[in-house]
N, C-alpha and C positions, 0 to 999 in steps of 0.2 A: 308784516307782521303775521307769519304764520306760526298756526301754536302746533303743528301736526304731534310730534311728539307728547306736549301737553293731553293732546285727544285721546293717546292713544294708554296714555299711564290713566286717566280718567275713564275711558272706555273700564276700560279691563276695572280700575279699583270701585266702579259701582255695582261690581256682583261678587266685590268681597265685603263692602264699608258701607257703613246707610249711608246713601246720595253719595255715595265715592266720595266724602272728608272728614275728619274725624270731628268737628269744628263745623255748624250748620252754617257761618256767613261767610264760610271757604269755598260756598257751592254755586257760588254767582246765581242765584236763584232772582237777586231782586235786581240785576242786571238783563242774563244772559250770556249765556257763547261759555267757552270751555275756559276754568280757571286758570290764571298760570303758575305753573307748576313750577314753583325756583327749585336751581344745581346749587347755587352758589352768590353770595355777598359778601362787599367788602369796599369798609365806609359810607356814604349815603347808598350803593347802589347794590342792586343785585343782576340776577342773569339768570332765565328760564334755562327749562331741561332742553330749549332749541335753539339756545346759544344770542335770544335776544337780549339786550343790558336796559334796565330802569332806572330814574329816579327811585327811591324808595320811600314814598310816604305812609308806609303801611309799620315798618321797621318793627313787626310783633304785635301789632297793636299797644306797641310802649315802654319795654320794657330796656331797649335799645337806645337809652340817649347819645349813648357816643357814636353810637352807628355801629355795624358788621367790621364782626372780626376785631375789635379793638384789641391793639398786642397787647393794654397789660390785661388786658380781660385772658385774650388766650394762655397772656404765657401763668398766671395765677392760676387757671384748671388746669392747664400741664401740669405744672410746678404738686395741686392738686392731689393729681389722677394717680402719680407716682407712690404717693405714701398712701391711696387707699379711694375707693368710690363714697362706703360706706359701713357702717359701721355697728349698727343697733345699740350704742353707748354715747354716751354726751363725749363731743371734742368742744377743746377751748375757740375754736370760730364760732363757737355760739354765744360764748359769752361776749364776745367783742361785739360780734353784730347788734347782739342787745344794748350791750354801751355805746355802739353809734348812731340810733336807735334812737337811746336816752339821750344821749349829749343834743340830738339836731331835734328834740320835740323834748324837751325834759318835762314835760306835766305827762310821758308815755312812763311813768314810775316801774310797769313790770312789761314784758312783752313773753310771747310762746310764737315760735318759730309753726310753720306746717306748710305744705306741699302748694299751695294753692289759694284764688285770691275766695275760692269759693269755699273753699275747706273758713279761709277765716270768720268772711261772716255766718257762715254756717255757724260758728263755734260763738262766735261773738252773742251774737239771738239769742242759742241755748245758756248763756253767760247771764243775760239779762233776766232771763225769764226766770232762772235760779235768785238772783239778785235779789227781784223787785217781787219775785211770788206771784209775779202776772202773766197770763196768757198772749194776749194779743200784743199787736206790733202794724204801727203804721208807717208806711214806706209811699212812694212819691209816682202815680203813674209817667209812664218810662224811662225809670232810674232801675238798674240794671244792677245786680248785687251776687250775680253768679249764677247756680244754677241748682238750690238747694231751693225744695218746695214750697217751704214758704214765699220764698222770694217771686214765682215763677206767677206772679195774680198780676197785672199793667205792667208785665216786664219792657224794660227796654233793650236795645243788642237785639241777636238776632233772634230773639222774638218778637223783638218789632218788627224788621225783615220782613218773615215773613207768614208776617198778620196771627201769628199763635199769641196772645201775652198769656194767657192762660193755657197752659198745659195739662194736655191730659195725662192721667197718670199720677197729679195731685191730688189726697183724699180733698173729697168737699168740705169734710170736717176744721182741715188744718189749714186750706183757705180760707175758711171761715172766720178762724184768727189775723187771719192781715189788712186790713183796713188801709184804705188805698186815699191819698189827698192827690190834689194837685201839686204839682210845682209849684216854688213863688208864687203861692199863694196860701196867704199863712190862715186868710179866715177861714177854706176849710179843712187847714188842723185843728182849729178851736174849731168847728161845729164839728169834726170827732170825739176830741177830746171834755167839749161840756158833754155829751153824749156813753161816752165811754171810758173815760179820763182813769178810774179808777180797776179799768183793767187790761189796761195801757203798760206791755216793761217795756221799751224800746222806741226813738224814732230814729229810723237806718234811713241817713241820704246821701247822695252823692254832692257836697257843695260845692261840685263843678259839674252839671251833668252831660258826661263825656257818652252815656249811647244810643243820644238822639239828636245826634253828630255833637252841636259844641253851644252848652246855654249856660252860661253867668249864670249868680245867683243876684235876685231882685238887692239893692240896698235894702237891709234891716233881718231881709228873710229868715240869715240864718242866727243874727243873732235872738230875731224873736223863737226859732224851735227852742234855740237856750231857754229862752224865762220857760214856755212853755210846762220843758219838760219839769223845770227846778218846781212852776207851779203842780205840775200834775202825780211829782215823780216819780216822773219815769224819766230811763239812760237817755239822752242821747246817741247815737254812735255817725259816725262821720267815714264813710266807704270811699279811700280815697289810695286806692289799686293801684287807680289810676293817675293820679294827677301825686302822691304820696311821691314826693323830691324827682315831681317833672316836672312842677312850675315854679320850685322854688327851694330850696334849701333845705327850709324846712318843713313841705309842705302847705297845702293853700288853708290848714290853721294857722303856718306863720302870715300868711297876708288877708287875713279876715279875721285874727283876733279874735273869734270865735275859739271857745276852745269845750269836742265832748267829752263825756265821757270816754268814752273805749273810741278807739279807733282800728279799721283792716288796710293793711297793704299788701303791695305784691310791687307784682312785675320791676319795675326798677332797683329792686334794693336782692332782686337776683340775676342781676346783669344780662337774662334770656335764658337762667335755664328753672327750673317750675318753684317756687317757693311763694309764702303768704306768708302775714303774721298777723295778731291783735292785740294791743295789748290798751295802755289806758290805767286807771285810780287804779294807786297798790290795794283801796280794800275790796272792791268788784275782784281785780284779779287775781287779790289769793284765794278767790273760791276756787279756781281751778284747780282738779286732780295734776301730781300728790299733794299739795297742799291745803287745796280745802276738796268741796264732793261734788263738783262738776265734772263729771268726767272727758274728758276731749284725748285720744293719743295717734302718732301715727309713725310705722314704720321708720320713712324714709324721714320724718321734718328735721330741720337742718342740715340738709344733707351736704356735706362740708364741698361736693362738686358749686350748689348753689350757692350757698355763702361764702366762697372764693372770688367767685366770681359778683359779686354782690355788690362785698368790702371792697375790693379792687373797681367795681364801674363807682360806689360812694363816693372811696377817694377817687379817684378823679374828675369829677363835680366839684371838691375842695377846692381844688386852682382856684389860683385868683381872679375872678371878672368870668370867671365859668355860666354862672344863669345871664349875666349882665350878656355877653356871647351869646347866646341861645336866644336870648328872647329877640337879639337884632336879627336875624341870621330868623325867627319864626315872624319877625312880625314884615319882612318884605316877603317873604313868600305869598303871606297875606296880602299886602297891596297890588304884587305883581296880578293875586287873581280876579283880586277885585276892578284892576287899573283894565284888563280883561274883558272882562266881564259890560264895563260901561264903554268900554269901544266899540263895542256891537251888541251894545242895548241889550245887554239882559240885565233885570234887575237881582242885583248878591247882594248876601249879609254875606258876610263872614264871622261866627262868631270865633273869640281867638280865648283863651290865658295861657301865658307864657308860649313853651313850644308844642302846645294841642288846639287844632283849631280844625272849622269845618267851614266850610260857603255852602249857604241858601240857597236859592235862585227863588228868592222871596222879594215883597217892594217893601218889606216893615221888616225891621230888626227883632228876629227871634229871641221869647220871651220863656213861650211856654208851648208846650205838646202841640195844641192846637199848632200853632201857627208849624211850627217847624215842617207838620203833617199836612199844612195847606198851597208849602213850596213847591215847585214845578216840577216834581221828582221824572218827568219823564222826559223833561230838556236833562232833568240830569242823568239818566242812565244815558242816553247818550254822545253828549257830552264825558261821562267816562269812557265808553270806548276810542271817542277820538284821543282822551290823552293819552291811553293804552298803546295803544295803534304811535303814538309820537314817541313812546319809552318813561312813561309816566306811571307807576305801580300804585293807585289810589283803592283802599280801601274796596268791596263791591260793594256800598251802597250809603243814601244819603243821609243816613242815619249815625254812622259810623267817625268818630274823633281822627283827624288826620295825626303823623307824627313825627316831628321836625329833632334830628340830630346834633350837635352840636360837626359831629364829621362834614355835615350838608355845607361847600365849599361855595363861593362865589361861583364854578361853570355851574353845580348843582342848582345852583338856585335862580341861576341866568336860562337854563334847560328850561328847569318850572313853566319862567314868567314864556317864553316862547310857545311851549307846547298847548298855555293857556290861550296865548291870540292865538294859533292857529285851531285849535277846537271850538275855538267858542266860535270861530267863522265858520267852520267847518260843520258848525251841526245850527248853525241861526240864517 
């Protein structure tokens, strides 16, 4: 598989764009080699600038639950584009989106649209601090909530992959207000709150940790966080930018039965266009300007094109049996990876929640960051390149979740299984 044109583009991009990319994980630093530069996509497939075809399990890291260029989404964007790209004024689509989110998550009594998941988490954090009158937050080692200063302390995603979890440029005084606990370890949270509970405005958590691969919450963990927040007067924030409407119609909150005070959303609700949202309890959200005193604004917030793409996507997921079919397709891909690994004697644990998954080359189930970090990352890197050479595009890091779309048909699923078998044979 040749990447001649990708190499040319990447070489010039490095002279004009930091690292040659506009988001760190795209640079392939953790796996080496030249990043695949994608030219187009259709359904479960994409093609690079050199003409190579791939089954895509990146899917823009989550938004494309319908696959690339779903005709319903394309039609919605085209129709909206003919009437205007942006106005700096309210549109009815924003209300329809808010109504749709409330219908799927009735406990989300009010919602504010923004432009990205990072904006959503930053805004929710500011709101939590204002509402409680406290400055400290609790986050979890390896959880990633975007690149806001308060979150780049023991972060996941690209920060974890590149070995720089504490980014330069984050003021030490601000970092001191971020208290870090261990995911799936309630005792670590209890210790923090016992010492500094009166200072803590909120606990923010990925209910399913999707930026260290895919780690499921231990039984009772999320319910325990709810109880601790109630006991100490802190707000509980679920970061469902990744899991929201991807793992279930009502997000992971539907599956776990735990209700946070605030939630952050993104990805799927934009259908592939930039968007974010945060929402929750009416008494908390009412503090947001202009109804309240907590300022947050955005020129392109509620952008008509993103709203149209997101609404078309959400309507498609409301088709009967959508999530059951997506679950079955995702399970087949996970099972194919696990069986191929077992055939070639590779210890492999596949973490999966709905259409998000990640295989760890580990002898034990991965429930903590430490176990994830102890997996065989060198073997994973070799296998990643072997999969790419066999036409399967994966996130270029052992600590990023994979994504499956409803467009992944039998042919695509079987291609992944065959590629996994051949890739394991090549690297073991």
